[in-house]
PATOR-593347 format. One record per atom (N, C-alpha, C): residue in three letters; x, y, z. Coordinates in steps of 0.1 Angstrom, whole numbers, plus 5000, padded with zeros to 4 digits. Atoms other than C-alpha are relative to their C-alpha. Example, Ala and Ser with C-alpha at 12.3 -4.5 7.8 and 13.67 -1.06 7.14 Angstrom:
2
ALA500949885000/ALA512349555078/ALA500950125000/SER499149895000/SER513749895071/SER499250115008/
***
This chain:
433
UNK500450065013/UNK120394667489/UNK501050054990/UNK499049965010/UNK123094657462/UNK499450064988/UNK500549945012/UNK122894847430/UNK499649904989/UNK500250105010/UNK122894527409/UNK498849915004/UNK501050094996/UNK120094367429/UNK498850085005/UNK501249934995/UNK116494467436/UNK499449925012/UNK500550084988/UNK116194207464/UNK501149985010/UNK499150034989/UNK117894157497/UNK499449905009/UNK500550114992/UNK117593847518/UNK500350035015/UNK499849994986/UNK117093867556/UNK499949865006/UNK500050134994/UNK117993557576/UNK499450025014/UNK500649984987/UNK115693537607/UNK501049955011/UNK499050034990/UNK117993547637/UNK499950095012/UNK500149924987/UNK118593687672/UNK500450144997/UNK499549865004/UNK120393987656/UNK498850074994/UNK501249935007/UNK117294067635/UNK499050035011/UNK500949974989/UNK115194037667/UNK500450125008/UNK499549884993/UNK117394297684/UNK499650124992/UNK500449895008/UNK116794527655/UNK498650035000/UNK501549985000/UNK113094467655/UNK499550065013/UNK500549954987/UNK112794547692/UNK500250155001/UNK499949865000/UNK113994897685/UNK498850074993/UNK501049945008/UNK111094947661/UNK498649975006/UNK501350044995/UNK108194757677/UNK500149885010/UNK500050114991/UNK107894547708/UNK499149884996/UNK500850125003/UNK106694187704/UNK499049985010/UNK501150024991/UNK103294147719/UNK499049904995/UNK501050095003/UNK100493897720/UNK498650084999/UNK501349935001/UNK096994017708/UNK499149945010/UNK500950074990/UNK095293767732/UNK500849905008/UNK499350094992/UNK096293547760/UNK500249864993/UNK499750145005/UNK097993217750/UNK500350004985/UNK499649995014/UNK098693347715/UNK501450054999/UNK498649965002/UNK102193397701/UNK500250154999/UNK499649865001/UNK103893737702/UNK500550034986/UNK499549955013/UNK104593937671/UNK500450145001/UNK499649865001/UNK106494257664/UNK499150064989/UNK500949925009/UNK103994497648/UNK499950145005/UNK500449864997/UNK103394867646/UNK498550005003/UNK501549994997/UNK099894977657/UNK499249994987/UNK500750015013/UNK098895017621/UNK500049864995/UNK499950145005/UNK100094667612/UNK499049915008/UNK500850094992/UNK098294517642/UNK498550024997/UNK501449985003/UNK094994687632/UNK499649934988/UNK500350065013/UNK095194547597/UNK500349855000/UNK499650135000/UNK096494207607/UNK498949895001/UNK500950114999/UNK094693877603/UNK500149955014/UNK499950064986/UNK093693737638/UNK500749875000/UNK499250134999/UNK095993457649/UNK499149884998/UNK500850125000/UNK093193217654/UNK499449974986/UNK500550025014/UNK091893277618/UNK501249944992/UNK498950055008/UNK095393227604/UNK500349865003/UNK499750144996/UNK095892907624/UNK499049914994/UNK501150085005/UNK092492777614/UNK500249974985/UNK499850015015/UNK093292847577/UNK501149904998/UNK498950095002/UNK096592657580/UNK499649865003/UNK500450144996/UNK094892357597/UNK499049944989/UNK500950055011/UNK092492337567/UNK500749944989/UNK499250055011/UNK095292247544/UNK500649875004/UNK499550134998/UNK096191887541/UNK501550004995/UNK498550005004/UNK100091867541/UNK500349904989/UNK499850105009/UNK099791557520/UNK499850044985/UNK500349965014/UNK098491747490/UNK501150104995/UNK498949915004/UNK101491977490/UNK501249934996/UNK498750065004/UNK104591877470/UNK501150065009/UNK498949964993/UNK107991927484/UNK500350154997/UNK499749865003/UNK109192287488/UNK499650095012/UNK500349904989/UNK108692607508/UNK498750064998/UNK501349925000/UNK105592807517/UNK500450144997/UNK499749875004/UNK105793137499/UNK498850105003/UNK500949894999/UNK103993457510/UNK500650124993/UNK499449905009/UNK104493707482/UNK499850155005/UNK500249874995/UNK103294007503/UNK499849975015/UNK500150074987/UNK104193877538/UNK499650095011/UNK500349914989/UNK103694187560/UNK500749965012/UNK499450034987/UNK104194097596/UNK500549855000/UNK499650145000/UNK104593727587/UNK499149915008/UNK500850084991/UNK101793617610/UNK499449884993/UNK500650115007/UNK100093397584/UNK501149904996/UNK498850095004/UNK103493257573/UNK500449925012/UNK499750084988/UNK104193157609/UNK499049895003/UNK501050104998/UNK100892977612/UNK500249884990/UNK499750105009/UNK101692787580/UNK501249915004/UNK498850074997/UNK105192697591/UNK499849915012/UNK500250084988/UNK103992567625/UNK499149884997/UNK500950115003/UNK101192357610/UNK500549904989/UNK499650085012/UNK102592237577/UNK501549955001/UNK498650044997/UNK106192197590/UNK500850014987/UNK499249975012/UNK107692357559/UNK500950135002/UNK499249875000/UNK110392627554/UNK499150114995/UNK500849885003/UNK108992977550/UNK500850104992/UNK499449895008/UNK109793237524/UNK499050114998/UNK500949895001/UNK108293577528/UNK500750114991/UNK499549885008/UNK108593877504/UNK499350125004/UNK500649884995/UNK107994227516/UNK500750124994/UNK499449885007/UNK108594557497/UNK500550095010/UNK499649914990/UNK108894767528/UNK501149945009/UNK498950064992/UNK112294707544/UNK499850005015/UNK500349994986/UNK111194817578/UNK499149895005/UNK500950104997/UNK108294577578/UNK500749864998/UNK499350135002/UNK110494297564/UNK500849965012/UNK499250034988/UNK112794327595/UNK499149945011/UNK500950054990/UNK109794277617/UNK499549864997/UNK500550135005/UNK108593987596/UNK501149895003/UNK498950094997/UNK111993817599/UNK500249975014/UNK499950024986/UNK112093867636/UNK498849915005/UNK501150084996/UNK108593717639/UNK500249854997/UNK499750145004/UNK109693407620/UNK500949945011/UNK499050054991/UNK112593377644/UNK499549975014/UNK500450014986/UNK110893427678/UNK498849895001/UNK501150104999/UNK108093187668/UNK500449864994/UNK499550125004/UNK110392907657/UNK500549925011/UNK499550094990/UNK111492607677/UNK501549994998/UNK498550015000/UNK115192597686/UNK500449864996/UNK499550135005/UNK116992327667/UNK499249944989/UNK500850055011/UNK114392287640/UNK500850034987/UNK499149985011/UNK116592237609/UNK499350074988/UNK500749945011/UNK113792347585/UNK500150155001/UNK500049864998/UNK113892687601/UNK501350074994/UNK498749945006/UNK117492737588/UNK499850044986/UNK500349975013/UNK115892767554/UNK499050114999/UNK500949895000/UNK113493047564/UNK500750124995/UNK499549885004/UNK114093377547/UNK498950104998/UNK500849895004/UNK112493717542/UNK500750084990/UNK499349925011/UNK113293897509/UNK499350145000/UNK500549875002/UNK112994267507/UNK500050034985/UNK500149985015/UNK111694337472/UNK498649984995/UNK501350015007/UNK108894307447/UNK499649854999/UNK500550145000/UNK106793987452/UNK499649954987/UNK500450055014/UNK105893977415/UNK501349974992/UNK498750035007/UNK109593957405/UNK500549875005/UNK499750134995/UNK109793587409/UNK501549964998/UNK498650045004/UNK113193537391/UNK501050075010/UNK499149934991/UNK114893807412/UNK499949955014/UNK500250044986/UNK113393687445/UNK500549865003/UNK499650144997/UNK113993317441/UNK501649984998/UNK498550005001/UNK117593377429/UNK500750055013/UNK499449944987/UNK118293597460/UNK499849905011/UNK500350104990/UNK116693327481/UNK501149885000/UNK499050115002/UNK118893047467/UNK501450045003/UNK498749944997/UNK121993267469/UNK500250015015/UNK499949994985/UNK121293327506/UNK500249875006/UNK499950144994/UNK120892957513/UNK501549954997/UNK498650055003/UNK124192887495/UNK501050075009/UNK499149924992/UNK125993157514/UNK500049955014/UNK500150054987/UNK124792997546/UNK500449855001/UNK499550134999/UNK126092657536/UNK499049894995/UNK501050095005/UNK122892507521/UNK500050004986/UNK499950015014/UNK123192377486/UNK498749984993/UNK501350035006/UNK119592297481/UNK499450124993/UNK500749895008/UNK117492497456/UNK498549965001/UNK501450054998/UNK113992427471/UNK499050084991/UNK501149935008/UNK110992497448/UNK498950055009/UNK501149954992/UNK107792657460/UNK498849905000/UNK501150104999/UNK105192417473/UNK498650075001/UNK501349934998/UNK102492677480/UNK500250154999/UNK500049855001/UNK101793047472/UNK498850065008/UNK501049924993/UNK099893267496/UNK500250154996/UNK499949865004/UNK098993627485/UNK498850075007/UNK500949914994/UNK097293887506/UNK500450144996/UNK499549875005/UNK097794207485/UNK499450115008/UNK500549884993/UNK097494547501/UNK498950064991/UNK501149935007/UNK094394747491/UNK499750135007/UNK500449874994/UNK092995097497/UNK499349985013/UNK500650014986/UNK091895167533/UNK498550004999/UNK501550005002/UNK088395237519/UNK499649874994/UNK500350135005/UNK087594867516/UNK498649994994/UNK501350005005/UNK083994957507/UNK500050034985/UNK500049955014/UNK084995097474/UNK501449994994/UNK498750015007/UNK087994967455/UNK499949904988/UNK500050095012/UNK088894787423/UNK501149905001/UNK499050105000/UNK090894477416/UNK501450064996/UNK498849945005/UNK093494687398/UNK500850085011/UNK499449924990/UNK094194877430/UNK500849925010/UNK499350094991/UNK095694577448/UNK501550004997/UNK498550005001/UNK099494577454/UNK500649905009/UNK499750015015/UNK101194377442/UNK498849944993/UNK501250055008/UNK098694287415/UNK500049854999/UNK500150154999/UNK097393937416/UNK500549944987/UNK499650055013/UNK097993887378/UNK501649994999/UNK498549995002/UNK101693997380/UNK500749895009/UNK499450104991/UNK102393767410/UNK499849864995/UNK500350145005/UNK100693457395/UNK500949984987/UNK499250025011/UNK102493517362/UNK501449985003/UNK498650014996/UNK105793567379/UNK500449865006/UNK499750124992/UNK105593247400/UNK499549874993/UNK500650125006/UNK103793007376/UNK501049894998/UNK499050105003/UNK106992837366/UNK500849955012/UNK499350044988/UNK108392807401/UNK499149925010/UNK500950074991/UNK105292657417/UNK499949854996/UNK500250145002/UNK105292277421/UNK498649974997/UNK501450035003/UNK102192117407/UNK499849855002/UNK500450144998/UNK100391797418/UNK498949964991/UNK501150045008/UNK097491607403/UNK498950104999/UNK501149905000/UNK095091887412/UNK500550144997/UNK499549875003/UNK097392157401/UNK500950065011/UNK499249944990/UNK099492407421/UNK499150045012/UNK500749964988/UNK098592517456/UNK500150155002/UNK500049854999/UNK097592887457/UNK498850045009/UNK501049954992/UNK095593077483/UNK500050154999/UNK500149855001/UNK094393437476/UNK499150055011/UNK500849944989/UNK093293637507/UNK499650144995/UNK500549885007/UNK091093917493/UNK499150085009/UNK500949924993/UNK088894197504/UNK498649945001/UNK501450064998/UNK085494077518/UNK499050094993/UNK501049915007/UNK083894377499/UNK499949984985/UNK500050025014/UNK084594237465/UNK498749954995/UNK501350055005/UNK081394197445/UNK500249894989/UNK500050125010/UNK080493927419/UNK500850044988/UNK499249965012/UNK081994127390/UNK501449995002/UNK498650004997/UNK085294177407/UNK500549855003/UNK499650144999/UNK085293807417/UNK500249934987/UNK499950055013/UNK084793717381/UNK501350044993/UNK498749955006/UNK087793937371/UNK501149915006/UNK498950084993/UNK089993747397/UNK500049864994/UNK500050135005/UNK088793417384/UNK500649994986/UNK499449995013/UNK089793517349/UNK501550015000/UNK498649994998/UNK093193617361/UNK500649865004/UNK499550134996/UNK093693277378/UNK500049904989/UNK500250105011/UNK092393087348/UNK501150034989/UNK498949975010/UNK094993267326/UNK501349945004/UNK498750064996/UNK097893147347/UNK499949855002/UNK500150144997/UNK096492807357/UNK498749954993/UNK501250045007/UNK093992697330/UNK499549865005/UNK500750134997/UNK091492437341/UNK500149965015/UNK499950054986/UNK092392417378/UNK498850035008/UNK501249984991/UNK089792387405/UNK500150135008/UNK500049874992/UNK088792697425/UNK498849995010/UNK501150004989/UNK086792727458/UNK500150145006/UNK500249874993/UNK085593067471/UNK499649975014/UNK500450024986/UNK085393087509/UNK499750135006/UNK500449884992/UNK083393347529/UNK500149955014/UNK499850034986/UNK084393357565/UNK499450115009/UNK500749904991/UNK082293517592/UNK500449975015/UNK499750014985/UNK083193587629/UNK498750035008/UNK501349984993/UNK079493647637/UNK499750155003/UNK500349864998/UNK079494027635/UNK499150064991/UNK500949955009/UNK076894057609/UNK500650054986/UNK499449975013/UNK079294077579/UNK501049894997/UNK499050095004/UNK081793887559/UNK501350055005/UNK498749964994/UNK085193907577/UNK501249974990/UNK498950045010/UNK087393727551/UNK499449944988/UNK500450065013/UNK086993637515/UNK501349954994/UNK498750065005/UNK089593397500/UNK499649914988/UNK500250105011/UNK089993187468/UNK501149905002/UNK499150114999/UNK091592847472/UNK500149934987/UNK499750045014/UNK093192727440/UNK500749874999/UNK499350125003/UNK094292397425/UNK499949905011/UNK499950104989/UNK095492157452/UNK499350045012/UNK500649954988/UNK093892367479/UNK498550014998/UNK501449995002/UNK090392367463/UNK499349875004/UNK500850124997/UNK087592127472/UNK499249964988/UNK500850045012/UNK085091957450/UNK498950104997/UNK501049905002/UNK082692247454/UNK500650144998/UNK499549875004/UNK082992597441/UNK499850115011/UNK500349914989/UNK081692777473/UNK500049945013/UNK499950044986/UNK082292747510/UNK499750115009/UNK500349904989/UNK080992937540/UNK500549955013/UNK499550054988/UNK082692917573/UNK499650105011/UNK500349924988/UNK081593047607/UNK501049975010/UNK498850024991/UNK084593107629/UNK499650055014/UNK500249954986/UNK084393127667/UNK501350075005/UNK498849934995/UNK086993277690/UNK501249924999/UNK498850085000/UNK089292987687/UNK500049904988/UNK500150115010/UNK088092737661/UNK498850024991/UNK501150005009/UNK085692677633/UNK498749945006/UNK501250054994/UNK082092647645/UNK499249924990/UNK500850075010/UNK080392547613/UNK500650034986/UNK499549995014/UNK081292497576/UNK499049934991/UNK500950065009/UNK079192427546/UNK500550034986/UNK499549985014/UNK080092377509/UNK498949964990/UNK500950035010/UNK078092357477/UNK500150094988/UNK500249915011/UNK076992537446/UNK499050115003/UNK500949894996/UNK075392877449/UNK498750004992/UNK501349985007/UNK071792947440/UNK499350125005/UNK500749884997/UNK069393237441/UNK498749955008/UNK501350024992/UNK066393257465/UNK499050114998/UNK501049905001/UNK063093437463/UNK499550035013/UNK500649964987/UNK061593637491/UNK498550014998/UNK501550005000/UNK057893627500/UNK499650135007/UNK500649884994/UNK055793937508/UNK498949965010/UNK501050034989/UNK053693927540/UNK498950104999/UNK501249915001/UNK050194067537/UNK499350005013/UNK500550004986/UNK049293977573/UNK501049955010/UNK499050044990/UNK051093917605/UNK500249855000/UNK499750155000/UNK052893577608/UNK499349935011/UNK500850074990/UNK050993317627/UNK500849965013/UNK499350054987/UNK051793237664/UNK500249854998/UNK499650145001/UNK053492907667/UNK501049974989/UNK499050025011/UNK055492947635/UNK501450045006/UNK498649974995/UNK059292997638/UNK500650114991/UNK499249905007/UNK061493287627/UNK501549985003/UNK498550024999/UNK065293257621/UNK500750114993/UNK499049905006/UNK067893527615/UNK501349924997/UNK498850075004/UNK070793377596/UNK501250094998/UNK498849925002/UNK074393497593/UNK500050054985/UNK500149945013/UNK074493737563/UNK501149944991/UNK498950065008/UNK077793567552/UNK499549884992/UNK500650125006/UNK075693257544/UNK499350044987/UNK500749955011/UNK073593457520/UNK500950054989/UNK499149955010/UNK076493637504/UNK500849894993/UNK499450125006/UNK078093297497/UNK499149934990/UNK500950065009/UNK074993197479/UNK499649865004/UNK500250144995/UNK074692877500/UNK498849995009/UNK501150014990/UNK071492957519/UNK499049894996/UNK500950115004/UNK069492707499/UNK500649865004/UNK499350134996/UNK072092427505/UNK499849995015/UNK500250004986/UNK071892517542/UNK498649975003/UNK501450014997/UNK068092527541/UNK499649854998/UNK500450145003/UNK067792177526/UNK500449915012/UNK499650084989/UNK069692037556/UNK499450055014/UNK500549954988/UNK068092267582/UNK498649965004/UNK501450024997/UNK064492177578/UNK499649874993/UNK500550125007/UNK062491857570/UNK499550044986/UNK500449985013/UNK061491817534/UNK498650064998/UNK501449965001/UNK057791877541/UNK499750135008/UNK500249884992/UNK058392187562/UNK499750124992/UNK500349885007/UNK056792507550/UNK501050115004/UNK499049904997/UNK059192797548/UNK500050114989/UNK499849895009/UNK059793137531/UNK501150095005/UNK499149894997/UNK062593387530/UNK499350135000/UNK500649874999/UNK061293717542/UNK500950124996/UNK499049895002/UNK064493917538/UNK501349934998/UNK498750065003/UNK067793837522/UNK501150114999/UNK499049885000/UNK069494187522/UNK500350045014/UNK499749944987/UNK071194357550/UNK500749915010/UNK499350074989/UNK072594237583/UNK499249895007/UNK500950104993/UNK069594027593/UNK499149934990/UNK500950085009/UNK068393787566/UNK499149925008/UNK501150064991/UNK065093647579/UNK499249894993/UNK500850125005/UNK063393307574/UNK498849975009/UNK501150054992/UNK059993197585/UNK499749864996/UNK500250145003/UNK059192827588/UNK499149945011/UNK501050064992/UNK056692587603/UNK500649905010/UNK499450104991/UNK059092347621/UNK501350055005/UNK498749964995/UNK062092397643/UNK501249954992/UNK498850045008/UNK065592377628/UNK500649875005/UNK499350124996/UNK067592057629/UNK501150045010/UNK498949994990/UNK070092017657/UNK501349954994/UNK498750035006/UNK073492027640/UNK500950125001/UNK499149894999/UNK076592227645/UNK500150084987/UNK499949945012/UNK076792297608/UNK498750074995/UNK501249925003/UNK073192427608/UNK499950115010/UNK500249904990/UNK073092617641/UNK501250105000/UNK498949915000/UNK076492767635/UNK499850134991/UNK500349895009/UNK074992997608/UNK498750075005/UNK501349944995/UNK071993097630/UNK500450115010/UNK499849894990/UNK072093437647/UNK499049995011/UNK501050024991/UNK068793377664/UNK498849924994/UNK501250075005/UNK065793137661/UNK499149985011/UNK501050024989/UNK062593107680/UNK498650004995/UNK501550015003/UNK058793057681/UNK499450145002/UNK500749874999/UNK056593357674/UNK499050005011/UNK501049994989/UNK054693457705/UNK499350135002/UNK500649874998/UNK053793817701/UNK500250094988/UNK499949905010/UNK053094097676/UNK499950145007/UNK500049874994/UNK053794457685/UNK499950104988/UNK500249905011/UNK052594757664/UNK501050115000/UNK499149894999/UNK055194997676/UNK501349955006/UNK498750044994/UNK058894977685/UNK500150035015/UNK499849964987/UNK060194987720/UNK500450155001/UNK499749864998/UNK060395347734/UNK500350015015/UNK499549974986/UNK061995487765/UNK498950015010/UNK501149974990/UNK058795607781/UNK499049885002/UNK500950124998/UNK056995267776/UNK500849875002/UNK499250115000/UNK059895037782/UNK499649905011/UNK500550094990/UNK058294897814/UNK498849924995/UNK501150085006/UNK055194797794/UNK500549904991/UNK499450105009/UNK057294627768/UNK500649885008/UNK499450114992/UNK059194427795/UNK498949925006/UNK501150084994/UNK055894327812/UNK499349914990/UNK500850085010/UNK054294207779/UNK500949884996/UNK499250125004/UNK057293987769/UNK500149905012/UNK500050094988/UNK057493847805/UNK498849915000/UNK501250084999/UNK053893737802/UNK500149884990/UNK499850105010/UNK055093527772/UNK501149915004/UNK498950094995/UNK057693347793/UNK501450044996/UNK498749955004/UNK060593557782/UNK500750085012/UNK499349934989/UNK063093667809/UNK501250094995/UNK499049915006/UNK065693827785/UNK499750014985/UNK500349985014/UNK065093977751/UNK501150094993/UNK499049935007/UNK067494097725/UNK499350074988/UNK500749925010/UNK066394377702/UNK500849984987/UNK499350035013/UNK067394257666/UNK499150074989/UNK500849925009/UNK065394527648/UNK500650134997/UNK499449875003/UNK066194847631/UNK499450115009/UNK500449904991/UNK065995117657/UNK501050124999/UNK499149884999/UNK067595467661/UNK501349965007/UNK498850054993/UNK071295377668/UNK500450085012/UNK499749924989/UNK071495667692/UNK499349955013/UNK500750054988/UNK068895507715/UNK499949855002/UNK500150154999/UNK069195137707/UNK500749945012/UNK499450054989/UNK071795067733/UNK499350035014/UNK500749964987/UNK069895257760/UNK498749925001/UNK501250095000/UNK066695067751/UNK500349865005/UNK499650144996/UNK068494737754/UNK500449995015/UNK499750004986/UNK069994827788/UNK498850015009/UNK501249984992/UNK066694947801/UNK499149875001/UNK500750125000/UNK064994627790/UNK500749895009/UNK499350094992/UNK067694417806/UNK499850035015/UNK500249964986/UNK067294607838/UNK498549965005/UNK501450034996/UNK063494567838/UNK499749855002/UNK500250155000/UNK063694187832/UNK501049935009/UNK498950064992/UNK066594127856/UNK499549905009/UNK500550094990/UNK064393957882/UNK499049904994/UNK501050085006/UNK062193777857/UNK500749874995/UNK499550135004/UNK062793407852/UNK499249964987/UNK500650035012/UNK062093287817/UNK501049974989/UNK499150045011/UNK063493187783/UNK500650134994/UNK499549895008/UNK065593407760/UNK499150024988/UNK500949975011/UNK063893577732/UNK500750124992/UNK499649895009/UNK064393837704/UNK498950074994/UNK501149925007/UNK062394107687/UNK500650044986/UNK499549975014/UNK062694147649/UNK498950094993/UNK501049925007/UNK060994397626/UNK499749944986/UNK500550065012/UNK058994287596/UNK499050094993/UNK500949915008/UNK057294477568/UNK498849934995/UNK501350065004/UNK053594397562/UNK499450094990/UNK500649935011/UNK051994497530/UNK498450025002/UNK501449974998/UNK048594667535/UNK499550084989/UNK500649925011/UNK046094817511/UNK500350155002/UNK499849864996/UNK046595147530/UNK501550045000/UNK498649985000/UNK050395117527/UNK500749905009/UNK499250104992/UNK053194917542/UNK500150045015/UNK500049984985/UNK053394877580/UNK501249925006/UNK499050074993/UNK056294777602/UNK499449935012/UNK500550084989/UNK055394497626/UNK501249955008/UNK498950054991/UNK057594407656/UNK499649875006/UNK500450134996/UNK057594037662/UNK500949955011/UNK499250054988/UNK058693877695/UNK500049854999/UNK499850145001/UNK060093527693/UNK500749945013/UNK499450074989/UNK060893287722/UNK500949904995/UNK499050105004/UNK064093097717/UNK499849865006/
***
């Protein structure tokens, strides 16, 4: 990097790949996925390829003006590769760490098609992603030196800022580069269509409502009046896996979206306006024949549980939320759920109540527990209740073993707090799916 420049352009090439091979071998995270040069630390923090590809497929290339796809904190370049493959646009990555920038440039090269003329405009800039003037000037100079006289503008900006490893507890101001500085820097270089510029912010899933409001204010300052859509993405592990803000041309008509992602593609998606829900207290055991459903907690965190509920049950169906906090939001209802991918995709488990138990499963009574659920037509049961984590896996394995030869439906057991005059009691409810 020269003394008069704070940026250096890397042209993805076979020579860059040779240099990258000295630092980290290119490997695929899963079969049939592309290979990427990454250190172990980078791989641990990287966006899964199927998520990156799904995100790129959600963008309509027709809404993007002419220009390049910019990732202002590119890292390994995995998301940038997904965009370039789907949107068929040149890629511009900016990365402060020179070692990582080399890997990023190599990844762009090994995942490009030979002879694709657009790839000749791919570059990775070593430098500060918020210094738009310096970065775009270095980019254009690099193109000119390679014989390309074009000065392409930026069609879309993606930003996934680094944040403290303790994602449970951090502030918006701790993101690097800062969202405000990047947006302010690039606002004059972003092409804008009828719906505004195309911006996607990939954020920590642990951001609370106050921090989300701060980010919205930052976006509003740079792009007054443009549409915004928050997206909560779940991979089904009982938590929000990705939180992102889709701005301007990338936003939808609704302010909130929740997505349930499978191992390769989107299983379910729902959009709408958020609303609050009330929970009901149970003073007696729930009736047999009613239904209980555990929903994906990401649905509740997105605030779209009522939008989902309106589509999930008939209008005259009785229902109550029994629990909205934690990893197992719980709904009780009188009718079975509607059969629809966008309904069932947000369901962890649903079934008819067939048994009440006053005590949790225990190792010395596991055979009795298995026998009692088998009498209710259940041949396999999943423990979806709060149990001692040290014994929970053992209890599940023992139950599976006891029921191995039993034919029957699948089921689950959930814990429920019952309010009594003498004090609250935990009831264990068995549901047949």
